[in-house]
ZABAKOL-676717 format. One record per atom (N, C-alpha, C, CB): atom name; residue in one letter; y negated, x negated, z negated. Coordinates in Angstrom, 2 decimals, always signed. Atoms other than C-alpha are relative to their C-alpha. Glycine has a CB too. Example, Ala and Ser with C-alpha at 12.3 -4.5 7.8 and 13.67 -1.06 7.14 Angstrom:
# ZABAKOL-676717
{"N","a",{+1.19,-0.89,+0.00}};
{"CA","a",{+4.50,-12.30,-7.80}};
{"C","a",{-1.20,-0.90,+0.00}};
{"CB","a",{-0.03,+0.99,-1.25}};
{"N","s",{+1.19,+0.82,+0.06}};
{"CA","s",{+1.06,-13.67,-7.14}};
{"C","s",{-1.09,+0.77,-0.73}};
{"CB","s",{-0.46,-0.41,+1.42}};
This chain:
# ZABAKOL-676717
{"N","x",{+1.38,-0.41,-0.02}};
{"CA","x",{-106.03,-86.67,-178.01}};
{"C","x",{-0.44,+0.21,-1.44}};
{"CB","x",{-0.20,+1.28,+0.85}};
{"N","x",{+0.57,-0.18,+1.33}};
{"CA","x",{-108.28,-86.66,-181.06}};
{"C","x",{-1.13,+1.00,+0.07}};
{"CB","x",{-0.48,-1.35,-0.57}};
{"N","x",{+1.08,-0.98,+0.09}};
{"CA","x",{-110.51,-83.76,-182.01}};
{"C","x",{-0.80,-0.28,-1.24}};
{"CB","x",{+0.55,+1.44,-0.01}};
{"N","x",{+0.85,+0.16,+1.17}};
{"CA","x",{-113.48,-84.06,-184.31}};
{"C","x",{-0.60,+1.35,-0.37}};
{"CB","x",{-1.12,-1.05,+0.25}};
{"N","x",{+0.54,-1.30,+0.41}};
{"CA","x",{-114.71,-81.10,-186.37}};
{"C","x",{-1.46,+0.17,+0.40}};
{"CB","x",{+0.14,+0.17,-1.51}};
{"N","x",{+1.40,-0.34,-0.23}};
{"CA","x",{-117.93,-79.38,-185.37}};
{"C","x",{-0.36,+1.08,-1.01}};
{"CB","x",{-0.26,+0.48,+1.50}};
{"N","x",{+0.43,-1.01,+0.96}};
{"CA","x",{-119.74,-76.50,-187.07}};
{"C","x",{+1.08,+1.07,-0.19}};
{"CB","x",{-1.31,+0.65,+0.45}};
{"N","x",{-0.96,-1.06,+0.29}};
{"CA","x",{-117.58,-73.88,-188.75}};
{"C","x",{+1.43,-0.46,+0.16}};
{"CB","x",{-0.25,+1.19,+0.89}};
{"N","x",{-1.41,+0.32,-0.18}};
{"CA","x",{-113.91,-73.77,-187.91}};
{"C","x",{+0.29,-0.47,+1.42}};
{"CB","x",{+0.85,+1.19,-0.33}};
{"N","x",{-0.19,+0.46,-1.37}};
{"CA","x",{-114.43,-74.71,-184.26}};
{"C","x",{+0.22,-1.50,+0.02}};
{"CB","x",{-1.20,+0.39,+0.89}};
{"N","x",{-0.20,+1.44,-0.18}};
{"CA","x",{-113.33,-78.11,-183.02}};
{"C","x",{-0.58,-0.40,+1.36}};
{"CB","x",{+1.52,-0.38,-0.10}};
{"N","x",{+0.59,+0.54,-1.23}};
{"CA","x",{-115.20,-80.16,-180.42}};
{"C","x",{+0.97,-1.03,+0.58}};
{"CB","x",{-1.42,-0.64,-0.28}};
{"N","x",{-0.91,+0.98,-0.59}};
{"CA","x",{-112.95,-82.03,-177.98}};
{"C","x",{-0.68,-1.35,+0.20}};
{"CB","x",{+0.53,+0.52,+1.35}};
{"N","x",{+0.52,+1.32,-0.35}};
{"CA","x",{-113.35,-85.73,-177.29}};
{"C","x",{-0.40,+0.02,+1.47}};
{"CB","x",{+1.05,-1.12,-0.29}};
{"N","x",{+0.50,+0.03,-1.37}};
{"CA","x",{-115.47,-86.13,-174.17}};
{"C","x",{+0.03,-1.43,+0.51}};
{"CB","x",{-1.43,+0.57,+0.09}};
{"N","x",{-0.02,+1.31,-0.64}};
{"CA","x",{-115.04,-89.05,-171.76}};
{"C","x",{-0.95,+0.03,+1.18}};
{"CB","x",{+1.45,-0.40,+0.45}};
{"N","x",{+0.96,+0.09,-1.10}};
{"CA","x",{-117.83,-90.11,-169.42}};
{"C","x",{+0.65,-0.71,+1.18}};
{"CB","x",{-1.30,-0.74,-0.44}};
{"N","x",{-0.51,+0.64,-1.21}};
{"CA","x",{-117.03,-91.04,-165.83}};
{"C","x",{-0.35,-1.47,+0.01}};
{"CB","x",{-0.56,+0.69,+1.24}};
{"N","x",{+0.27,+1.43,-0.10}};
{"CA","x",{-116.73,-94.77,-165.25}};
{"C","x",{-1.07,-0.29,+1.05}};
{"CB","x",{+1.29,-0.76,+0.34}};
{"N","x",{+1.06,+0.17,-0.98}};
{"CA","x",{-119.15,-94.27,-162.35}};
{"C","x",{-1.37,+0.34,-0.57}};
{"CB","x",{+0.27,+0.87,+1.21}};
{"N","x",{+1.27,-0.39,+0.63}};
{"CA","x",{-121.83,-92.95,-164.72}};
{"C","x",{-0.57,-1.18,-0.79}};
{"CB","x",{+0.20,+1.22,-0.93}};
{"N","x",{+0.69,+1.00,+0.81}};
{"CA","x",{-124.40,-95.20,-166.34}};
{"C","x",{-0.94,+0.74,-0.93}};
{"CB","x",{-0.76,-1.04,+0.88}};
{"N","x",{+0.92,-0.65,+0.92}};
{"CA","x",{-126.78,-94.50,-169.20}};
{"C","x",{-1.25,+0.50,+0.69}};
{"CB","x",{-0.38,-0.96,-1.11}};
{"N","x",{+1.20,-0.44,-0.70}};
{"CA","x",{-129.67,-94.25,-166.76}};
{"C","x",{+0.33,+0.77,+1.28}};
{"CB","x",{-0.86,-1.20,+0.33}};
{"N","x",{-0.42,-0.70,-1.21}};
{"CA","x",{-127.64,-92.52,-164.02}};
{"C","x",{-0.44,+1.45,+0.03}};
{"CB","x",{+1.49,-0.06,+0.14}};
{"N","x",{+0.48,-1.37,-0.15}};
{"CA","x",{-128.87,-89.22,-162.67}};
{"C","x",{+1.15,+1.00,+0.11}};
{"CB","x",{-0.89,+0.11,+1.22}};
{"N","x",{-1.12,-0.91,-0.21}};
{"CA","x",{-125.42,-87.76,-161.99}};
{"C","x",{+1.15,-0.39,-0.92}};
{"CB","x",{+0.46,-0.01,+1.47}};
{"N","x",{-1.02,+0.35,+0.99}};
{"CA","x",{-123.30,-88.05,-165.13}};
{"C","x",{+0.81,+1.23,-0.36}};
{"CB","x",{-0.65,-0.60,-1.26}};
{"N","x",{-0.88,-1.07,+0.44}};
{"CA","x",{-120.31,-85.90,-165.92}};
{"C","x",{+0.92,-0.53,-1.08}};
{"CB","x",{+0.81,+0.58,+1.19}};
{"N","x",{-0.97,+0.33,+1.02}};
{"CA","x",{-117.97,-85.85,-168.87}};
{"C","x",{+1.16,+0.97,+0.09}};
{"CB","x",{-0.64,+0.03,-1.41}};
{"N","x",{-1.22,-0.79,-0.09}};
{"CA","x",{-114.41,-84.56,-169.03}};
{"C","x",{+0.67,+0.02,-1.37}};
{"CB","x",{+0.96,-0.56,+1.08}};
{"N","x",{-0.76,-0.11,+1.24}};
{"CA","x",{-112.40,-83.30,-172.01}};
{"C","x",{+1.25,+0.83,+0.26}};
{"CB","x",{-0.87,+0.64,-1.14}};
{"N","x",{-1.24,-0.77,-0.07}};
{"CA","x",{-108.87,-81.99,-172.43}};
{"C","x",{+0.33,+0.51,-1.41}};
{"CB","x",{+1.18,-0.86,+0.59}};
{"N","x",{-0.21,-0.52,+1.35}};
{"CA","x",{-108.87,-79.80,-175.55}};
{"C","x",{+1.44,+0.43,-0.27}};
{"CB","x",{-0.92,+1.17,-0.24}};
{"N","x",{-1.41,-0.36,+0.13}};
{"CA","x",{-105.28,-78.72,-174.88}};
{"C","x",{+0.68,-0.31,+1.33}};
{"CB","x",{+0.18,+1.50,-0.39}};
{"N","x",{-0.74,+0.34,-1.22}};
{"CA","x",{-102.59,-79.07,-172.21}};
{"C","x",{-0.23,+0.98,+1.13}};
{"CB","x",{+1.47,-0.07,-0.30}};
{"N","x",{+0.22,-1.04,-1.02}};
{"CA","x",{-103.82,-76.00,-170.30}};
{"C","x",{-1.41,+0.03,+0.54}};
{"CB","x",{+0.34,+1.34,-0.57}};
{"N","x",{+1.42,-0.10,-0.36}};
{"CA","x",{-107.54,-76.74,-169.90}};
{"C","x",{-0.61,-1.38,+0.21}};
{"CB","x",{-0.77,+0.75,-1.08}};
{"N","x",{+0.84,+1.17,-0.26}};
{"CA","x",{-109.78,-79.41,-168.36}};
{"C","x",{-1.43,+0.50,-0.05}};
{"CB","x",{+0.35,-0.70,+1.39}};
{"N","x",{+1.40,-0.40,+0.12}};
{"CA","x",{-113.44,-79.09,-169.39}};
{"C","x",{-0.90,-1.06,+0.65}};
{"CB","x",{-0.40,+0.20,-1.47}};
{"N","x",{+0.97,+0.88,-0.65}};
{"CA","x",{-116.37,-80.58,-167.44}};
{"C","x",{-1.38,+0.42,-0.48}};
{"CB","x",{+0.11,+0.07,+1.56}};
{"N","x",{+1.39,-0.30,+0.39}};
{"CA","x",{-120.00,-80.86,-168.61}};
{"C","x",{-0.92,-1.10,+0.51}};
{"CB","x",{-0.13,+0.15,-1.55}};
{"N","x",{+1.04,+0.95,-0.36}};
{"CA","x",{-123.24,-82.60,-167.72}};
{"C","x",{-0.32,-0.81,-1.25}};
{"CB","x",{-1.28,+0.73,+0.56}};
{"N","x",{+0.22,+0.83,+1.19}};
{"CA","x",{-123.63,-85.56,-170.11}};
{"C","x",{-1.44,+0.02,-0.46}};
{"CB","x",{+0.42,-1.42,+0.28}};
{"N","x",{+1.41,-0.07,+0.38}};
{"CA","x",{-127.41,-85.12,-170.07}};
{"C","x",{-0.32,+1.31,-0.72}};
{"CB","x",{-0.89,-0.14,+1.22}};
{"N","x",{+0.20,-1.30,+0.63}};
{"CA","x",{-127.01,-81.54,-171.37}};
{"C","x",{+1.30,+0.40,-0.71}};
{"CB","x",{-0.43,+1.08,+1.07}};
{"N","x",{-1.30,-0.24,+0.63}};
{"CA","x",{-124.03,-81.61,-173.76}};
{"C","x",{+0.16,+1.38,-0.62}};
{"CB","x",{+0.24,-1.01,-1.05}};
{"N","x",{-0.08,-1.35,+0.55}};
{"CA","x",{-124.88,-78.20,-175.24}};
{"C","x",{-0.10,+1.07,+1.07}};
{"CB","x",{-1.10,+0.21,-1.03}};
{"N","x",{+0.13,-0.94,-1.11}};
{"CA","x",{-125.22,-76.61,-171.81}};
{"C","x",{+1.34,+0.55,+0.44}};
{"CB","x",{-0.68,-0.67,+1.16}};
{"N","x",{-1.23,-0.63,-0.49}};
{"CA","x",{-122.65,-74.81,-169.71}};
{"C","x",{+1.11,-1.01,+0.25}};
{"CB","x",{-0.29,+0.77,+1.28}};
{"N","x",{-1.19,+0.81,-0.27}};
{"CA","x",{-119.13,-76.14,-169.30}};
{"C","x",{+0.86,+0.73,+1.02}};
{"CB","x",{+0.80,-0.28,-1.32}};
{"N","x",{-0.96,-0.56,-0.94}};
{"CA","x",{-116.72,-75.61,-166.46}};
{"C","x",{+1.38,-0.22,-0.56}};
{"CB","x",{-0.15,-0.64,+1.42}};
{"N","x",{-1.37,+0.11,+0.46}};
{"CA","x",{-113.08,-74.97,-167.31}};
{"C","x",{+0.94,+0.13,+1.20}};
{"CB","x",{+0.32,+1.07,-1.08}};
{"N","x",{-0.98,+0.01,-1.09}};
{"CA","x",{-110.21,-75.76,-164.93}};
{"C","x",{+1.40,-0.06,-0.57}};
{"CB","x",{-0.25,-1.19,+0.95}};
{"N","x",{-1.40,+0.25,+0.34}};
{"CA","x",{-106.46,-75.55,-165.09}};
{"C","x",{+0.32,-1.41,+0.49}};
{"CB","x",{+0.98,+1.09,+0.64}};
{"N","x",{-0.37,+1.33,-0.50}};
{"CA","x",{-104.75,-78.93,-164.66}};
{"C","x",{+0.31,-0.02,+1.50}};
{"CB","x",{+1.20,-0.52,-0.77}};
{"N","x",{-0.32,-0.05,-1.44}};
{"CA","x",{-103.49,-77.85,-161.21}};
{"C","x",{-1.26,+0.08,+0.85}};
{"CB","x",{+0.92,+1.19,+0.30}};
{"N","x",{+1.26,-0.11,-0.74}};
{"CA","x",{-106.96,-76.83,-160.03}};
{"C","x",{-0.77,-1.31,-0.04}};
{"CB","x",{-0.87,+1.13,-0.57}};
{"N","x",{+0.67,+1.30,+0.13}};
{"CA","x",{-108.44,-80.09,-161.36}};
{"C","x",{+0.64,-1.04,+0.90}};
{"CB","x",{+0.03,-0.47,-1.46}};
{"N","x",{-0.73,+0.96,-0.84}};
{"CA","x",{-105.74,-82.12,-159.59}};
{"C","x",{-0.30,+0.25,+1.48}};
{"CB","x",{+1.51,+0.10,-0.26}};
{"N","x",{+0.36,-0.32,-1.39}};
{"CA","x",{-106.54,-80.29,-156.32}};
{"C","x",{-1.42,-0.41,+0.33}};
{"CB","x",{+0.18,+1.49,+0.25}};
{"N","x",{+1.41,+0.33,-0.21}};
{"CA","x",{-110.27,-80.95,-156.76}};
{"C","x",{-0.26,-1.51,+0.09}};
{"CB","x",{-0.84,+0.59,-1.11}};
{"N","x",{+0.29,+1.43,+0.08}};
{"CA","x",{-110.10,-84.69,-157.52}};
{"C","x",{-0.01,-0.73,+1.35}};
{"CB","x",{+1.00,-0.65,-0.88}};
{"N","x",{+0.09,+0.70,-1.29}};
{"CA","x",{-109.23,-85.91,-153.99}};
{"C","x",{-1.26,+0.35,+0.78}};
{"CB","x",{+1.22,+0.33,+0.86}};
{"N","x",{+1.24,-0.41,-0.66}};
{"CA","x",{-112.16,-83.90,-152.62}};
{"C","x",{-1.19,-0.73,-0.60}};
{"CB","x",{-0.20,+1.52,-0.11}};
{"N","x",{+1.13,+0.63,+0.68}};
{"CA","x",{-114.55,-85.32,-155.23}};
{"C","x",{-0.06,-1.49,+0.25}};
{"CB","x",{+0.08,+0.26,-1.49}};
{"N","x",{+0.00,+1.46,-0.21}};
{"CA","x",{-113.47,-88.93,-154.73}};
{"C","x",{-0.44,-0.39,+1.40}};
{"CB","x",{+1.38,-0.56,-0.27}};
{"N","x",{+0.48,+0.27,-1.36}};
{"CA","x",{-114.24,-88.69,-151.02}};
{"C","x",{-1.52,+0.09,+0.09}};
{"CB","x",{+0.62,+0.98,+0.99}};
{"N","x",{+1.45,-0.28,-0.04}};
{"CA","x",{-117.85,-87.69,-151.86}};
{"C","x",{-0.83,-0.94,-0.84}};
{"CB","x",{-0.25,+1.38,-0.45}};
{"N","x",{+0.78,+0.84,+0.93}};
{"CA","x",{-118.88,-90.49,-154.26}};
{"C","x",{-0.94,-0.93,+0.68}};
{"CB","x",{+0.89,-0.79,-0.86}};
């Protein structure tokens, strides 16, 4: 994983957009893994907005549910 510097000493993780998302899509999410203990989720249309944080185990439990709903 590569991190790019942001303001101050903080580091912004690399965000990856869902392959189901398009530039004009209304439901776009991005995922980042800043470390081995955290999965971050954000709305790609509001990158400075709130972020959800999950443990890898919780994220793994959620994915089958989410894939059934696409």
